[in-house]
N, C-alpha and C positions, 0 to 999 in steps of 0.2 A: 427326312422330307420327302413327304404323300403331296400329289395330287386332289385338291377334293374339288374342285370344280373350274366352269369355266366365265368366264364373265363379257358382257357386250362393250365389246371397246366405244362405241357410238355413247352407249345410256352413261361410261363413267367418263365422258369427256366435260362433265359437269364438276369434276373436282380435276380431272390433270388431263392436257392437252395430248399426248403425245406416248402414249401407255406404249411401252412395248411387244407387251404379249396377254392374249389375254386366258393364260395360265395362270390357278390359285394353288398354292400350295401350302401347307404346313408342313413346320418341321418341330422334332420332337420335342424342345425347349418350350414351344409356344403351347403344345400341347400339357404338357408339367405344369406351367403358371395358369393354364386356366382352368385345372384341374387342381392346385395351389388356390387362387384364387375363390373359383368358384363350389368347391367343392368336389369328392370324391367318387364322381358316378357323371359328375355334368356333359363333358367330353362324351362321351361313349351315347347316351342318351342323347343327347343336342347336335351329332355330328352328322347322323343321317338328313338334315335339314341343311347342313352350309349347301352345298352343291344348288338349292333351291335358291333357298337366301342370296346369294350372291346372281344368282342366272335369271332372276323374277324380283327384287323388291320390291314392299311397297312404299319405302322411302331411301335418298340415301342423302345425309345433312357431311357437310365438310367437317372435318376433325382438327383439333389446332395446331396440329402437325403438317407440315407440307406433305402436299400426295397421299392421303391418307382420307381413310373412309368413314364414315358408320351409316354400317349396311345394315338394313330395317325389315323385320316382315313378322307379320304377324302371323301365328303358326296355330292353327284351328279356331272352330269359332267360338269369339270373344277370349280365346286362353291369352297367356304372358303374349311380345311382342322376343322376339331373337333379334341383338346386334353383333353384328359382327366389324371388329377395328378391323379395317382391308388397306394394307401399304402398296400402291402404285408403282410399279414399274416403272421407269418413263427417261427419255428422251438424256444422256446424260446420266444415268444411274452404268452401272456396269450390266450387260448386256448378257450375262451370261443369270444374272439373277431374275424370278419368277416375283406376280403379286404374291401379297403374304398376309394369312392370315394372322394377325397381333394376338385378339383376344374376345373372348367369348362373352356376352352378359342379355343373361333375362331378366327383363324388366315386367314387374305385375303393370296392370290397367294404369292404375295410377298414377306409377311415375309413367309411364307411356303415355297417356296424356298432358301431363308436363312437359313433357319435350316437347312433345307437338305444339303445344302454347310458347314455349321460350324460345324457339331454335325455326330457322327456315331453310324447309328441306329443300337443298337443289336440283331434288329429282324425287319426282310424286307418282306413283305408278297411276295409272289414268284406268279405273273401273269403264270396262264394256258391258 
């Protein structure tokens, strides 16, 4: 288990009210899952962005699973969006648990535009 980054609990209240910690981890099992599903090298290529995606997302969408968010950020100018599926630890969960990345996905511009058309974000970054 390794710490990936931290979240602003206020920003993520759109998914769950009583988030117990701001720490986000990823387990070796989840890293293996990402590599298996997305291809060898995917995790190594995109892990440097995980902390930024978590701390400064462009969008947050609710997932079908309770207390779980799809956290999205476009990386680079006109590049693909990287989505992290994040399980938040909330009141009632084991207090020794941490917020955890379940998987990561890269979406091309067309697929990301489709996500924005077909889903309503619960958080959208306000550009200044």
